[in-house]
C-alpha positions in Angstrom: -43.8 117.7 -22.2 -44.5 119.1 -18.4 -42.3 117.9 -15.8 -44.2 116.2 -13.0 -43.7 117.4 -9.3 -44.7 114.2 -7.5 -45.7 114.8 -3.6 -45.3 111.3 -2.1 -43.0 108.3 -2.8 -43.6 105.4 -0.8 -41.7 101.7 -0.6 -42.9 98.8 0.8 -41.6 95.1 1.3 -44.6 92.7 1.6 -41.9 89.7 1.3 -38.0 89.6 0.8 -37.1 91.8 3.8 -35.6 89.9 6.6 -35.9 86.6 4.7 -34.9 84.5 1.5 -37.5 84.1 -0.8 -41.1 85.4 -1.0 -40.4 88.2 -3.0 -42.8 90.8 -3.0 -43.0 94.9 -3.5 -45.1 97.9 -3.6 -43.9 101.6 -5.2 -46.5 104.2 -4.9 -45.9 107.2 -6.5 -48.8 109.6 -5.5 -51.8 107.9 -6.3 -50.5 105.1 -8.6 -48.9 101.8 -7.6 -46.7 99.0 -9.1 -45.8 95.8 -7.3 -42.4 94.1 -8.6 -42.2 90.3 -8.2 -44.8 88.1 -5.8 -43.0 85.1 -5.2 -43.0 82.0 -3.0 -41.1 80.4 -0.1 -40.3 76.8 0.2 -41.7 75.8 3.7 -38.8 74.9 6.2 -39.0 71.7 8.1 -41.0 72.8 11.1 -43.8 73.5 8.7 -45.8 70.2 8.5 -47.8 69.4 5.7 -47.3 73.0 4.0 -46.6 73.6 0.1 -45.3 76.8 0.3 -45.6 80.2 1.8 -46.8 83.1 0.1 -46.5 87.0 1.3 -49.5 88.4 2.9 -51.4 90.4 0.3 -54.2 92.2 3.0 -52.4 95.7 2.0 -53.3 94.7 -1.9 -56.8 95.0 -1.4 -56.4 98.4 0.0 -54.9 99.9 -3.0 -56.1 97.5 -6.1 -57.5 100.8 -7.9 -54.3 102.6 -7.5 -51.8 99.5 -9.5 -51.2 100.3 -12.8 -49.3 97.0 -13.3 -46.9 94.0 -12.3 -43.3 94.0 -13.4 -41.8 90.5 -12.9 -37.7 90.9 -12.6 -37.1 87.0 -13.9 -39.1 83.5 -13.8 -37.4 82.1 -10.7 -40.1 80.9 -8.0 -39.2 83.0 -5.1 -40.2 86.2 -7.4 -43.2 84.2 -9.5 -44.6 81.8 -7.4 -47.2 83.9 -5.9 -48.4 85.5 -9.2 -51.6 83.3 -9.4 -52.9 84.5 -5.9 -52.1 88.1 -6.8 -54.0 88.0 -9.9 -57.1 87.0 -8.0 -56.7 90.2 -6.6 -55.9 92.7 -9.3 -55.8 92.2 -13.3 -53.6 94.7 -14.6 -50.9 94.5 -17.1 -47.9 91.9 -16.2 -44.3 93.0 -17.6 -41.5 91.0 -18.4 -39.2 89.9 -20.6 -39.7 86.9 -23.3 -38.5 84.1 -21.4 -39.8 85.3 -18.0 -43.2 85.7 -19.9 -43.3 82.1 -20.9 -42.5 80.8 -17.6 -44.5 82.7 -16.0 -47.6 81.5 -18.1 -46.5 77.6 -17.8 -46.3 78.4 -14.2 -50.0 79.6 -14.0 -51.4 76.8 -15.9 -49.6 74.4 -14.0 -51.3 75.8 -10.9 -54.7 75.4 -12.9 -55.3 79.1 -14.2 -55.8 80.0 -17.6 -53.0 82.6 -18.9 -55.4 83.8 -21.9 -57.6 85.5 -19.1 -54.5 87.9 -18.1 -52.7 90.7 -19.7 -49.2 90.0 -20.5 -46.8 92.1 -21.9 -43.4 91.5 -23.1 -40.4 94.2 -22.6 -36.6 94.0 -23.1 -34.2 96.2 -21.1 -34.9 99.4 -23.3 -38.4 99.6 -22.8 -40.1 102.3 -21.3 -43.7 101.9 -19.5 -45.1 105.5 -18.7 -47.9 106.2 -16.5 -49.8 109.6 -15.4 -47.1 110.4 -12.6 -44.2 108.0 -13.1 -42.0 106.2 -15.8 -40.6 102.8 -15.5 -37.7 101.6 -17.0 -34.9 98.3 -16.9 -31.4 97.4 -16.9 -30.1 93.9 -17.9 -28.7 92.2 -15.2 -27.0 88.7 -15.0 -28.3 86.2 -12.8 -28.3 82.2 -13.4 -31.4 82.5 -15.6 -31.6 84.4 -18.9 -34.0 87.5 -19.1 -33.4 88.9 -15.8 -33.7 92.6 -15.4 -34.1 95.4 -12.8 -36.5 98.1 -12.3 -36.2 101.7 -12.0 -39.1 103.8 -11.2 -38.4 107.4 -11.8 -39.8 109.9 -9.5 -39.2 114.0 -9.4 -37.2 113.2 -6.1 -35.0 110.8 -8.0 -35.3 107.3 -9.5 -36.5 104.3 -7.2 -33.9 101.4 -8.3 -34.5 97.4 -7.4 -31.9 95.6 -8.4 -33.6 92.1 -8.1 -31.0 89.1 -8.1 -27.8 89.8 -9.8 -24.1 89.6 -10.0 -21.2 90.9 -11.8 -19.2 88.0 -14.0 -16.8 89.8 -17.1 -16.4 86.1 -18.5 -19.7 86.0 -20.1 -20.4 87.4 -23.5 -21.9 91.3 -23.6 -25.6 90.1 -24.0 -25.5 88.4 -20.7 -23.8 91.1 -18.5 -25.0 93.2 -16.0 -25.7 96.4 -17.5 -23.1 98.5 -15.7 -23.3 101.6 -17.9 -26.5 102.3 -17.5 -26.6 101.5 -14.2 -23.5 104.4 -13.5 -26.0 106.7 -15.6 -28.6 106.3 -13.2 -26.4 106.7 -10.6 -25.0 110.5 -12.3 -29.3 111.0 -13.0 -29.7 110.6 -9.3 -31.0 108.2 -7.2 -33.4 108.4 -4.6 -33.2 104.9 -2.9 -31.6 101.6 -3.9 -33.0 98.1 -2.7 -30.2 95.6 -3.4 -29.8 91.9 -3.3 -28.6 90.7 0.2 -28.1 87.0 -0.1 -24.5 87.0 -0.4 -23.6 90.0 1.7 -21.5 87.6 3.7 -19.1 86.4 1.1 -16.3 88.0 0.6 -14.5 89.0 -2.7 -16.3 88.5 -6.1 -18.7 85.4 -6.9 -16.8 82.9 -9.2 -17.7 83.0 -13.1 -20.3 80.6 -14.7 -17.5 79.9 -17.0 -16.0 77.5 -14.7 -18.8 75.0 -14.0 -19.0 74.0 -17.7 -15.7 72.9 -17.7 -16.2 71.3 -14.4 -19.2 69.4 -15.6 -17.5 68.6 -18.6 -14.7 66.9 -16.7 -16.8 65.2 -14.1 -18.9 63.2 -16.8 -15.8 62.3 -19.0 -14.5 60.5 -15.5 -17.9 59.0 -14.9 -17.8 55.3 -15.3 -21.3 54.7 -15.4 -24.3 56.6 -15.4 -24.3 60.3 -14.0 -27.2 61.6 -12.2 -27.3 65.4 -12.3 -29.7 67.6 -10.1 -30.3 71.2 -10.1 -33.1 73.8 -9.9 -35.3 73.4 -12.9 -35.5 77.4 -13.2 -31.6 77.5 -13.3 -31.4 77.5 -16.9 -27.8 78.4 -17.2 -26.9 75.3 -15.1 -29.3 73.5 -17.5 -28.1 74.7 -20.4 -24.5 74.2 -19.3 -25.4 70.1 -18.4 -26.9 69.7 -21.9 -23.9 70.8 -23.2 -21.4 69.1 -21.0 -23.8 66.0 -22.0 -23.5 66.3 -25.6 -19.7 67.3 -25.7 -19.1 63.9 -24.0 -21.6 61.9 -26.6 -24.0 60.8 -24.2 -27.9 60.7 -24.2 -30.0 63.1 -22.2 -33.0 61.3 -20.0 -34.9 64.0 -18.3 -36.8 63.0 -15.1 -39.5 65.5 -13.1 -42.2 67.8 -14.9 -40.8 70.8 -13.7 -37.5 69.9 -15.4 -39.4 69.3 -18.8 -41.2 72.2 -19.0 -38.3 74.4 -18.5 -36.4 72.7 -21.3 -39.4 72.6 -23.7 -39.8 76.4 -22.8 -35.7 76.7 -23.4 -35.8 75.2 -26.7 -38.5 76.8 -27.9 -37.1 80.4 -27.1 -33.5 79.4 -28.4 -31.6 79.0 -25.1 -31.0 75.3 -25.6 -30.1 74.1 -29.2 -30.4 70.0 -29.3 -32.0 67.2 -31.3 -34.8 64.7 -30.6 -32.1 62.1 -31.0 -30.1 64.0 -28.1 -32.8 62.4 -25.3 -33.9 59.3 -24.3 -37.4 58.6 -22.7 -37.2 57.4 -18.9 -39.0 54.5 -20.0 -36.2 53.4 -22.7 -32.8 53.9 -20.1 -33.0 50.1 -19.7 -32.1 49.8 -23.3 -29.2 51.9 -23.0 -25.5 51.2 -21.4 -25.1 52.7 -18.1 -22.0 54.6 -19.5 -23.7 56.4 -22.4 -26.7 58.2 -20.3 -26.5 61.6 -18.0 -30.0 61.7 -16.2 -30.9 65.2 -15.6 -33.7 65.4 -12.5 -35.1 67.7 -10.2 -38.1 68.0 -7.9 -42.2 68.3 -8.6 -41.8 72.0 -7.2 -38.3 72.6 -9.2 -36.7 71.7 -5.9 -33.6 69.5 -6.3 -33.2 68.3 -2.7 -36.6 67.0 -2.9 -35.5 64.9 -5.7 -32.6 63.8 -4.0 -34.7 62.7 -1.0 -37.0 60.5 -3.2 -34.2 58.6 -4.8 -32.5 58.3 -1.4 -35.7 56.8 0.4 -36.5 54.8 -3.2 -39.9 56.2 -4.1 -38.6 58.2 -7.1 -40.8 56.2 -10.0 -38.0 56.4 -12.6 -34.2 56.3 -11.0 -32.7 54.1 -8.3 -29.7 55.1 -7.5 -27.2 52.1 -7.9 -23.4 51.1 -7.3 -21.4 52.7 -9.7 -23.4 55.8 -10.3 -21.9 59.3 -10.3 -24.5 61.9 -8.4 -23.9 65.5 -9.3 -25.4 68.7 -6.9 -24.9 71.4 -8.8 -27.3 73.4 -6.2 -27.2 75.0 -2.7 -29.7 73.1 -0.2 -32.2 75.8 0.8 -32.5 76.4 4.5 -34.0 73.7 6.2 -33.4 71.4 3.8 -29.6 70.7 5.1 -30.4 67.7 6.9 -32.2 65.8 3.9 -29.5 66.4 1.9 -26.5 64.9 4.3 -28.7 62.0 4.8 -29.5 61.5 1.0 -25.3 61.8 0.2 -24.7 59.3 2.7 -27.3 56.4 1.7 -25.7 57.3 -1.8 -22.0 57.0 -0.5 -23.2 53.6 1.7 -24.3 52.0 -1.8 -21.4 52.6 -3.7 -22.4 55.6 -5.8 -19.8 58.6 -6.2 -21.0 62.1 -5.0 -19.6 65.1 -6.3 -21.6 68.3 -4.2 -20.2 71.5 -2.5 -17.2 71.9 -4.4 -17.1 75.6 -6.3 -16.6 74.5 -9.5 -19.8 72.4 -9.5 -21.9 75.2 -8.3 -21.5 78.8 -8.1 -23.8 81.2 -6.9 -26.3 83.6 -8.7 -26.0 86.6 -6.3 -23.3 89.0 -5.7 -20.8 88.5 -3.7 -19.2 91.6 -1.2 -17.2 93.4 -3.9 -19.8 93.1 -6.3 -22.7 94.8 -4.0 -20.2 97.5 -3.1 -19.8 98.4 -6.4 -23.4 98.5 -7.1 -23.7 101.0 -4.7 -21.3 103.2 -5.8 -22.4 103.2 -9.5 -26.0 104.1 -8.1 -25.2 106.3 -5.5 -27.9 106.3 -4.0 -29.3 109.1 -1.3 -31.3 106.2 0.7 -30.1 102.5 0.9 -32.4 99.6 1.6 -30.8 95.9 2.0 -33.4 93.6 0.8 -33.6 89.6 -0.1 -31.7 88.3 2.7 -32.2 87.8 6.6 -31.4 89.9 8.9 -27.9 89.4 9.7 -27.4 89.5 5.5 -29.2 93.0 5.6 -27.2 94.4 8.4 -24.0 93.1 6.6 -25.1 94.8 3.4 -25.4 97.9 5.7 -21.8 97.6 6.8 -20.8 97.1 3.5 -22.5 100.6 2.3 -20.8 102.2 4.8 -17.6 101.3 3.7 -18.1 103.0 0.6 -19.1 106.3 2.1 -22.7 106.2 2.5 -24.5 108.0 5.6 -25.4 105.5 8.2 -28.6 107.2 9.2 -29.3 106.8 5.4 -29.1 102.9 5.4 -32.5 101.7 6.3 -32.9 98.2 7.2 -36.4 97.3 7.3 -38.9 94.5 7.9 -42.0 93.3 5.7 -44.6 95.6 6.2 -42.5 98.5 7.4 -43.4 101.3 4.7 -40.8 103.9 3.7 -42.4 107.4 2.5 -40.4 109.9 0.9 -41.5 113.7 0.4 -39.6 116.7 -0.7 -38.7 117.6 3.0 -37.1 113.7 3.1 -37.9 110.9 4.7 -41.2 110.4 7.0 -41.4 108.0 10.4 -42.0 104.3 9.3 -45.5 103.2 8.8 -46.4 99.4 9.1 -48.9 98.2 7.2 -50.4 94.3 7.4 -47.4 91.8 6.3 -46.1 88.3 7.0 -47.0 84.8 5.4 -49.9 82.8 4.5 -49.1 78.9 4.4 -50.8 77.0 1.6 -51.3 73.7 2.1 -53.3 71.9 -1.0 -56.2 74.0 -1.7 -56.5 75.7 1.4 -54.7 79.5 1.5 -54.1 80.7 4.7 -56.4 78.3 6.8 -53.5 76.9 8.6 -52.0 78.6 11.1 -49.4 78.3 14.2 -52.0 76.6 16.0 -52.6 74.0 13.3 -48.8 73.6 12.9 -48.3 73.0 16.7 -50.7 70.4 16.6 -48.8 68.7 13.3 -45.8 68.9 15.1 -47.5 67.5 18.6 -48.7 64.7 16.7 -45.4 63.8 14.9 -43.5 64.0 18.1 -45.6 62.2 20.8 -48.6 61.1 18.8 -52.2 61.0 19.5 -54.7 59.4 22.5 -58.3 59.5 21.9 -60.7 58.7 25.0 -64.2 57.8 24.4 -66.4 58.4 27.3 -70.3 56.7 27.0 -72.3 58.5 29.7 -76.0 57.8 30.3 -78.4 60.5 28.7 -80.6 60.8 32.1 -78.2 59.9 35.2 -75.1 61.2 33.4 -73.5 57.9 34.7 -70.8 56.2 33.0 -72.3 53.5 31.0 -69.1 51.5 30.7 -65.1 51.9 31.5 -63.6 54.7 29.3 -62.0 53.4 26.0 -58.8 54.4 25.1 -57.0 54.5 21.3 -53.7 55.5 20.6 -51.8 56.1 17.7 -47.8 57.0 17.8 -47.8 57.2 21.5 -46.9 53.8 23.0 -47.6 50.2 21.5 -50.8 49.5 23.2 -50.1 45.6 23.5 -47.1 46.5 25.6 -48.2 49.0 27.9 -51.7 47.6 28.8 -51.0 48.4 32.2 -50.5 51.9 31.4 -53.6 52.5 29.5 -55.3 50.6 32.0 -54.4 52.9 34.9 -55.3 56.0 32.6 -58.5 54.3 31.8 -59.2 54.1 35.9 -58.0 57.7 36.0 -60.5 59.2 33.6 -63.1 57.3 35.3 -62.5 58.8 38.3 -62.3 62.2 37.0 -65.6 61.5 35.2 -67.5 60.5 38.1 -66.1 63.6 40.1 -67.3 66.0 37.7 -70.6 64.7 36.6 -71.5 65.1 40.6 -71.5 69.2 39.9 -74.7 70.9 39.2 -74.8 72.5 35.6 -72.0 70.8 34.4 -71.1 71.4 30.9 -69.3 68.9 28.6 -66.2 71.4 28.0 -65.7 71.4 31.2 -65.6 67.6 31.8 -63.1 67.4 28.3 -60.9 69.7 29.9 -60.5 67.9 33.3 -59.9 64.7 31.6 -57.8 66.4 29.0 -55.6 68.0 32.1 -55.6 65.2 34.4 -54.6 62.3 31.6 -51.7 65.0 30.2 -50.5 65.4 33.9 -50.2 61.6 34.6 -48.9 60.5 31.1 -46.1 63.1 31.3 -45.1 61.6 34.9 -45.0 57.9 33.6 -43.6 58.7 30.2 -42.1 62.1 30.0 -44.1 62.5 26.3 -47.3 64.6 25.8 -49.4 63.0 23.2 -52.5 65.1 21.8 -55.3 63.9 24.1 -58.8 63.9 22.3 -62.1 63.2 24.7 -65.0 62.1 23.0 -68.1 62.4 25.2 -71.2 60.2 23.8 -74.9 60.1 25.4 -76.7 56.9 25.0 
């Protein structure tokens, strides 16, 4: 077979650089391209009404004819949540391991797409996918979900290696461990560029073993006097398996609450990751028929988010679970960025009503990401010519770069990139960085990308200071007021207790209208702006608030 000589290799992050979540990478080798992952990011508290955030895929439109395949490293939402939007642009084979394949199909079905319309290819860590200009191979990684893999794109300049999420855990069996031997072999063969998980780059030492969590869960359930409520991410399948095993070991029954958790357990049972009998489970509708000390409730939110489930239980809006005195709540998860306050409020509420809350302890939850010593080992094993820290905020990337320096990498070959910055490698070395369109697209219900910074600003304004609508009725011929302007307020002030303020605002509006309508060629936009500006200054002076002001002009 003739050896292929490549002219150009490009590496691009459309998501996952400078942020945790929204992972999406493009590797181009001459006239061929592959996409690795297409994930979402859960919205922060400042994104009012937003359901999810996905990568800007404008660049995919430019290269859609070059894309040969989509490679999915594992089944977490931050790696698969935007696949439906990507598949709306390109319909090429989707390569993933058995469990990831099932989770992707389920996720697409849940979002209203038909998986049968797409090309799914099941691979394993020993698979090799050959294209004209390159070969894509894989290596097994340990995360907190089975079937996780790293990606290797072979080029004539050396391999581009993407670790995805990983950690090293010597206590687990051989079939679940990160494949250190294969990774070391890649390093010996030559790695052009390593893209490595930076999530835990600030955590010293090694990430604790999953083994300790199972023992802690068994003990916590054994010591609980009443019901046990466990919340975790639905796709943290290793944790779900541990909860199920700890429940059965304590001779309790499982209650599953939440559609995403039910779907995850169904898939895991079907593929043999969870071994249970029908009699091990109790329906949510039959919980009252069992004594509290015989039950473990495993729950999560609508999108697999455990903090959402906690918040609903704290507010009393969960349809099936109301936390009661004597319950034990186990939070086996870390709050995503922006959700810490909601989690804290929920814990305070549960503690106040007499429930015991177990959270933020090293034995109840361990990370699925590598800490500093493991990250350094990955760099040493692959021995890359260039290193690109990804899957982390800027401070994580920067720290990961420092770790690379500590193991001997040339500082000039450590590349900290942002989304949209394309790295180009040739025989001569690395070329100047190019930029392509990148950023975030907000999804609100069925709307994709129709909510931007201005809409979010308005939503924030409404949530902070409310809205004030002023109706101005003018005579069509004379352009004079037919009556005093009418003001309606919501979320600004309580009108009955602020009658003097509203009356004064009406008189000011009347004055502005009369002044403005005297001008020749007066336009409605000018009238509205004048009223809005005058009222805004007046109300801020009186209340130190800035409500959204909407003038409405009616002609009769």
